[in-house]
SESE-464185 format. One record per residue (C-alpha): residue in three letters; x, y, z. Coordinates in nm, 3 decimals. Layout:
<rs>
+--------+---------+---------+---------+
! residu !      px !      py !      pz !
+--------+---------+---------+---------+
!    ALA !       X !       Y !       Z !
...
+--------+---------+---------+---------+
</rs>
This chain:
<rs>
+--------+---------+---------+---------+
! residu !      px !      py !      pz !
+--------+---------+---------+---------+
!    UNK !  -0.240 !  -2.759 !  -0.493 !
!    UNK !  -0.212 !  -2.462 !  -0.255 !
!    UNK !   0.161 !  -2.445 !  -0.328 !
!    UNK !   0.095 !  -2.428 !  -0.701 !
!    UNK !  -0.174 !  -2.165 !  -0.652 !
!    UNK !   0.058 !  -1.959 !  -0.431 !
!    UNK !   0.339 !  -1.994 !  -0.686 !
!    UNK !   0.108 !  -1.872 !  -0.961 !
!    UNK !   0.002 !  -1.585 !  -0.736 !
!    UNK !   0.368 !  -1.490 !  -0.683 !
!    UNK !   0.439 !  -1.489 !  -1.058 !
!    UNK !   0.126 !  -1.283 !  -1.121 !
!    UNK !   0.216 !  -1.042 !  -0.841 !
!    UNK !   0.573 !  -1.002 !  -0.964 !
!    UNK !   0.443 !  -0.913 !  -1.312 !
!    UNK !   0.202 !  -0.661 !  -1.160 !
!    UNK !   0.488 !  -0.530 !  -0.944 !
!    UNK !   0.684 !  -0.457 !  -1.261 !
!    UNK !   0.400 !  -0.227 !  -1.371 !
!    UNK !   0.385 !  -0.072 !  -1.023 !
!    UNK !   0.749 !   0.028 !  -1.067 !
!    UNK !   0.652 !   0.207 !  -1.388 !
!    UNK !   0.381 !   0.394 !  -1.193 !
!    UNK !   0.625 !   0.482 !  -0.915 !
!    UNK !   0.883 !   0.612 !  -1.164 !
!    UNK !   0.648 !   0.809 !  -1.387 !
!    UNK !   0.348 !   0.937 !  -1.191 !
!    UNK !   0.544 !   1.184 !  -0.970 !
!    UNK !   0.702 !   1.325 !  -1.286 !
!    UNK !   0.374 !   1.357 !  -1.473 !
!    UNK !   0.486 !   1.114 !  -1.744 !
!    UNK !   0.269 !   0.873 !  -1.941 !
!    UNK !   0.241 !   0.517 !  -1.814 !
!    UNK !   0.218 !   0.385 !  -2.171 !
!    UNK !   0.479 !   0.571 !  -2.373 !
!    UNK !   0.769 !   0.545 !  -2.410 !
!    UNK !   0.804 !   0.168 !  -2.354 !
!    UNK !   1.021 !   0.042 !  -2.067 !
!    UNK !   1.379 !   0.162 !  -2.112 !
!    UNK !   1.702 !   0.227 !  -1.922 !
!    UNK !   1.697 !   0.576 !  -1.772 !
!    UNK !   2.074 !   0.600 !  -1.805 !
!    UNK !   2.127 !   0.509 !  -2.172 !
!    UNK !   1.772 !   0.522 !  -2.309 !
!    UNK !   1.784 !   0.176 !  -2.467 !
!    UNK !   1.450 !  -0.002 !  -2.480 !
!    UNK !   1.430 !  -0.309 !  -2.259 !
!    UNK !   1.360 !  -0.632 !  -2.445 !
!    UNK !   1.345 !  -1.005 !  -2.385 !
!    UNK !   1.514 !  -1.117 !  -2.065 !
!    UNK !   1.535 !  -0.762 !  -1.930 !
!    UNK !   1.154 !  -0.753 !  -1.904 !
!    UNK !   1.110 !  -1.066 !  -1.690 !
!    UNK !   1.025 !  -0.959 !  -1.332 !
!    UNK !   1.268 !  -1.061 !  -1.054 !
!    UNK !   1.462 !  -1.297 !  -1.285 !
!    UNK !   1.594 !  -1.011 !  -1.499 !
!    UNK !   1.730 !  -0.821 !  -1.199 !
!    UNK !   1.903 !  -1.127 !  -1.056 !
!    UNK !   2.034 !  -1.248 !  -1.393 !
!    UNK !   2.174 !  -0.905 !  -1.482 !
!    UNK !   2.303 !  -0.856 !  -1.124 !
!    UNK !   2.125 !  -0.526 !  -1.093 !
!    UNK !   2.291 !  -0.372 !  -1.397 !
!    UNK !   2.166 !  -0.252 !  -1.736 !
!    UNK !   2.264 !  -0.506 !  -2.002 !
!    UNK !   2.349 !  -0.224 !  -2.245 !
!    UNK !   2.540 !   0.038 !  -2.046 !
!    UNK !   2.606 !  -0.133 !  -1.713 !
!    UNK !   2.431 !   0.136 !  -1.510 !
!    UNK !   2.300 !   0.025 !  -1.170 !
!    UNK !   1.930 !  -0.061 !  -1.153 !
!    UNK !   1.771 !   0.065 !  -0.827 !
!    UNK !   1.719 !  -0.218 !  -0.577 !
!    UNK !   1.368 !  -0.085 !  -0.529 !
!    UNK !   1.274 !  -0.244 !  -0.862 !
!    UNK !   1.344 !  -0.590 !  -0.721 !
!    UNK !   1.194 !  -0.509 !  -0.379 !
!    UNK !   0.859 !  -0.397 !  -0.523 !
!    UNK !   0.835 !  -0.699 !  -0.754 !
!    UNK !   0.916 !  -0.943 !  -0.474 !
!    UNK !   0.686 !  -0.771 !  -0.222 !
!    UNK !   0.396 !  -0.768 !  -0.467 !
!    UNK !   0.464 !  -1.130 !  -0.554 !
!    UNK !   0.454 !  -1.248 !  -0.193 !
!    UNK !   0.144 !  -1.045 !  -0.111 !
!    UNK !  -0.041 !  -1.178 !  -0.416 !
!    UNK !   0.069 !  -1.532 !  -0.328 !
!    UNK !  -0.073 !  -1.490 !   0.023 !
!    UNK !  -0.404 !  -1.350 !  -0.103 !
!    UNK !  -0.447 !  -1.619 !  -0.369 !
!    UNK !  -0.359 !  -1.900 !  -0.126 !
!    UNK !  -0.602 !  -1.760 !   0.131 !
!    UNK !  -0.900 !  -1.657 !  -0.083 !
!    UNK !  -0.846 !  -1.816 !  -0.422 !
!    UNK !  -0.944 !  -1.620 !  -0.732 !
!    UNK !  -1.257 !  -1.472 !  -0.578 !
!    UNK !  -1.389 !  -1.120 !  -0.543 !
!    UNK !  -1.185 !  -1.090 !  -0.223 !
!    UNK !  -0.870 !  -1.146 !  -0.428 !
!    UNK !  -0.964 !  -0.866 !  -0.667 !
!    UNK !  -1.036 !  -0.622 !  -0.384 !
!    UNK !  -0.722 !  -0.704 !  -0.186 !
!    UNK !  -0.506 !  -0.707 !  -0.500 !
!    UNK !  -0.630 !  -0.358 !  -0.586 !
!    UNK !  -0.553 !  -0.218 !  -0.241 !
!    UNK !  -0.219 !  -0.400 !  -0.228 !
!    UNK !  -0.110 !  -0.227 !  -0.547 !
!    UNK !  -0.252 !   0.106 !  -0.436 !
!    UNK !  -0.081 !   0.118 !  -0.098 !
!    UNK !   0.251 !  -0.010 !  -0.233 !
!    UNK !   0.255 !   0.270 !  -0.490 !
!    UNK !   0.164 !   0.534 !  -0.230 !
!    UNK !   0.424 !   0.407 !   0.017 !
!    UNK !   0.716 !   0.397 !  -0.223 !
!    UNK !   0.639 !   0.730 !  -0.389 !
!    UNK !   0.619 !   0.900 !  -0.049 !
!    UNK !   0.941 !   0.731 !   0.059 !
!    UNK !   1.132 !   0.836 !  -0.254 !
!    UNK !   0.974 !   1.171 !  -0.341 !
!    UNK !   0.804 !   1.283 !  -0.019 !
!    UNK !   0.473 !   1.308 !  -0.207 !
!    UNK !   0.125 !   1.162 !  -0.166 !
!    UNK !  -0.025 !   1.238 !  -0.505 !
!    UNK !  -0.380 !   1.367 !  -0.547 !
!    UNK !  -0.396 !   1.193 !  -0.885 !
!    UNK !  -0.380 !   0.865 !  -0.691 !
!    UNK !  -0.571 !   0.938 !  -0.370 !
!    UNK !  -0.871 !   1.116 !  -0.524 !
!    UNK !  -0.968 !   0.838 !  -0.769 !
!    UNK !  -0.897 !   0.578 !  -0.498 !
!    UNK !  -1.129 !   0.759 !  -0.255 !
!    UNK !  -1.405 !   0.763 !  -0.518 !
!    UNK !  -1.358 !   0.390 !  -0.584 !
!    UNK !  -1.359 !   0.320 !  -0.209 !
!    UNK !  -1.684 !   0.514 !  -0.169 !
!    UNK !  -1.839 !   0.303 !  -0.445 !
!    UNK !  -1.719 !  -0.018 !  -0.277 !
!    UNK !  -1.816 !   0.098 !   0.073 !
!    UNK !  -2.167 !  -0.056 !   0.094 !
!    UNK !  -2.048 !  -0.396 !  -0.028 !
!    UNK !  -1.762 !  -0.488 !   0.208 !
!    UNK !  -1.964 !  -0.736 !   0.413 !
!    UNK !  -2.090 !  -0.890 !   0.087 !
!    UNK !  -1.725 !  -0.937 !  -0.009 !
!    UNK !  -1.670 !  -1.128 !   0.316 !
!    UNK !  -1.474 !  -0.864 !   0.510 !
!    UNK !  -1.535 !  -0.761 !   0.870 !
!    UNK !  -1.750 !  -0.454 !   0.912 !
!    UNK !  -1.953 !  -0.314 !   1.201 !
!    UNK !  -1.964 !  -0.638 !   1.407 !
!    UNK !  -2.226 !  -0.503 !   1.648 !
!    UNK !  -2.475 !  -0.416 !   1.376 !
!    UNK !  -2.687 !  -0.618 !   1.136 !
!    UNK !  -2.454 !  -0.528 !   0.849 !
!    UNK !  -2.712 !  -0.390 !   0.608 !
!    UNK !  -2.563 !  -0.205 !   0.312 !
!    UNK !  -2.641 !   0.130 !   0.475 !
!    UNK !  -2.476 !   0.029 !   0.801 !
!    UNK !  -2.170 !  -0.105 !   0.621 !
!    UNK !  -2.148 !   0.222 !   0.426 !
!    UNK !  -2.172 !   0.419 !   0.752 !
!    UNK !  -1.900 !   0.195 !   0.896 !
!    UNK !  -1.667 !   0.300 !   0.613 !
!    UNK !  -1.754 !   0.667 !   0.659 !
!    UNK !  -1.696 !   0.632 !   1.033 !
!    UNK !  -1.357 !   0.476 !   0.969 !
!    UNK !  -1.263 !   0.764 !   0.740 !
!    UNK !  -1.367 !   1.023 !   0.999 !
!    UNK !  -1.196 !   0.854 !   1.293 !
!    UNK !  -0.870 !   0.819 !   1.103 !
!    UNK !  -0.872 !   1.162 !   0.940 !
!    UNK !  -0.947 !   1.371 !   1.253 !
!    UNK !  -0.611 !   1.326 !   1.433 !
!    UNK !  -0.420 !   1.392 !   1.109 !
!    UNK !  -0.631 !   1.700 !   1.040 !
!    UNK !  -0.556 !   1.836 !   1.388 !
!    UNK !  -0.183 !   1.774 !   1.344 !
!    UNK !  -0.178 !   1.953 !   1.008 !
!    UNK !  -0.372 !   2.250 !   1.147 !
!    UNK !  -0.171 !   2.294 !   1.468 !
!    UNK !   0.166 !   2.148 !   1.370 !
!    UNK !   0.192 !   2.186 !   0.990 !
!    UNK !   0.559 !   2.080 !   0.980 !
!    UNK !   0.473 !   1.736 !   1.118 !
!    UNK !   0.244 !   1.606 !   0.844 !
!    UNK !   0.094 !   1.728 !   0.518 !
!    UNK !  -0.251 !   1.737 !   0.361 !
!    UNK !  -0.155 !   1.432 !   0.159 !
!    UNK !  -0.144 !   1.232 !   0.483 !
!    UNK !  -0.495 !   1.353 !   0.571 !
!    UNK !  -0.631 !   1.243 !   0.233 !
!    UNK !  -0.455 !   0.909 !   0.265 !
!    UNK !  -0.606 !   0.862 !   0.612 !
!    UNK !  -0.952 !   0.922 !   0.463 !
!    UNK !  -0.877 !   0.662 !   0.194 !
!    UNK !  -0.758 !   0.404 !   0.448 !
!    UNK !  -1.057 !   0.467 !   0.673 !
!    UNK !  -1.292 !   0.403 !   0.382 !
!    UNK !  -1.102 !   0.089 !   0.283 !
!    UNK !  -1.085 !  -0.061 !   0.632 !
!    UNK !  -1.395 !   0.082 !   0.806 !
!    UNK !  -1.491 !   0.010 !   1.163 !
!    UNK !  -1.345 !  -0.168 !   1.353 !
!    UNK !  -1.046 !  -0.251 !   1.129 !
!    UNK !  -0.943 !   0.114 !   1.106 !
!    UNK !  -0.837 !   0.091 !   1.471 !
!    UNK !  -0.587 !  -0.180 !   1.376 !
!    UNK !  -0.461 !   0.032 !   1.086 !
!    UNK !  -0.410 !   0.330 !   1.320 !
!    UNK !  -0.232 !   0.123 !   1.583 !
!    UNK !   0.011 !  -0.035 !   1.336 !
!    UNK !   0.083 !   0.295 !   1.160 !
!    UNK !   0.155 !   0.495 !   1.474 !
!    UNK !   0.350 !   0.217 !   1.648 !
!    UNK !   0.570 !   0.140 !   1.347 !
!    UNK !   0.622 !   0.508 !   1.267 !
!    UNK !   0.710 !   0.588 !   1.628 !
!    UNK !   0.952 !   0.296 !   1.657 !
!    UNK !   1.133 !   0.381 !   1.335 !
!    UNK !   1.154 !   0.752 !   1.424 !
!    UNK !   1.293 !   0.666 !   1.769 !
!    UNK !   1.546 !   0.429 !   1.616 !
!    UNK !   1.664 !   0.692 !   1.366 !
!    UNK !   1.695 !   0.952 !   1.643 !
!    UNK !   1.900 !   0.717 !   1.860 !
!    UNK !   2.138 !   0.653 !   1.570 !
!    UNK !   2.149 !   1.026 !   1.490 !
!    UNK !   2.023 !   0.950 !   1.138 !
!    UNK !   1.737 !   1.195 !   1.182 !
!    UNK !   1.715 !   1.532 !   1.354 !
!    UNK !   1.432 !   1.585 !   1.599 !
!    UNK !   1.248 !   1.843 !   1.386 !
!    UNK !   1.325 !   1.676 !   1.055 !
!    UNK !   1.014 !   1.546 !   0.876 !
!    UNK !   0.984 !   1.176 !   0.800 !
!    UNK !   0.757 !   1.035 !   0.525 !
!    UNK !   0.458 !   0.879 !   0.701 !
!    UNK !   0.298 !   0.728 !   0.392 !
!    UNK !   0.487 !   0.396 !   0.422 !
!    UNK !   0.358 !   0.349 !   0.777 !
!    UNK !   0.004 !   0.440 !   0.677 !
!    UNK !   0.026 !   0.183 !   0.397 !
!    UNK !   0.168 !  -0.080 !   0.633 !
!    UNK !  -0.115 !  -0.026 !   0.879 !
!    UNK !  -0.375 !  -0.043 !   0.603 !
!    UNK !  -0.243 !  -0.371 !   0.459 !
!    UNK !  -0.206 !  -0.535 !   0.801 !
!    UNK !  -0.564 !  -0.434 !   0.885 !
!    UNK !  -0.699 !  -0.565 !   0.554 !
!    UNK !  -0.508 !  -0.894 !   0.568 !
!    UNK !  -0.500 !  -0.977 !   0.939 !
!    UNK !  -0.716 !  -0.715 !   1.113 !
!    UNK !  -1.000 !  -0.956 !   1.189 !
!    UNK !  -0.759 !  -1.204 !   1.351 !
!    UNK !  -0.589 !  -0.930 !   1.553 !
!    UNK !  -0.923 !  -0.804 !   1.687 !
!    UNK !  -1.037 !  -1.159 !   1.766 !
!    UNK !  -0.719 !  -1.230 !   1.965 !
!    UNK !  -0.750 !  -0.896 !   2.148 !
!    UNK !  -1.110 !  -0.964 !   2.248 !
!    UNK !  -1.023 !  -1.314 !   2.370 !
!    UNK !  -0.745 !  -1.174 !   2.588 !
!    UNK !  -0.958 !  -0.908 !   2.752 !
!    UNK !  -1.313 !  -1.042 !   2.743 !
+--------+---------+---------+---------+
</rs>
C-alpha cells in the first residue's frame, strides 16, 4: 500500500513540477502563468497530447521538440523528477493530511526560488512577499500541524508564533550584516528569503536550515574555486543552498536534532 501511495505521490508531484516549470520560465519575465498555453519557445507551437505528460514526454521525445527538434532544457525533467520524489516522500510519510499540504506548499515554493536564482540570479519579491505573509498566518499553528517547535516551552499558539518570529530574526541577522558590510557577497533577496525560511522552520529547526545552507554553499564554492570554475570575488547564487537547508530542516530537522542531542547529552 505504501508503494502505491508513494507512486501516486510521485505522479502528482511530477504534474505539479510541470506547473513549477511554467512559473520558473515566466515569473522572472513578468509573463502570465495562464496565457498563452504551454508551447515551444523555439517554434511557438502549442504543446498537445504526449508533449504535456510530465517526465514521460521528455524521455519519449529525447529532450527535443516534436515539431522543430529544438532542445528542451534538462531542467524541465529535473524539476519534474525532483518534485515527484519529494511529493512521494511526503505522501508516504504523512499520508494526505494537513502536513502533506504544508510540506507540499513549501516544497514547491523553495524549488521555484532555488531554480530561478540559479538561472536568473534573482529572488523575486513577487514570490517572497506573499510567502512571508502566508508563513506569518501559519506561524501560530505549526505545533498543531505536528511539526517541531520550541521544544522547551509549552507550545501555546503564542509561543509557537514567537518561535517562528525568533527563527526569522536569527536567520535574517547574519544575512543583513553581510549585505550591509559586504554588499557584493549577497543581496537583499537573500535577506528576505532568510526571513521566509526562519518563519517556515522556526526554532530550533532554523539552526538545521542554517547549518545545511552554509555547509553546502561553502563546500560547493570551495570545489568551484579548486577547479578554477569560479573566481574568488565572483558572486554565486545562494538561493539554492537556502532552499536546500529549508527543505532538509522541514523534512528531517527533527531527526537531525534528536541524533545530535543523543550524541552530546
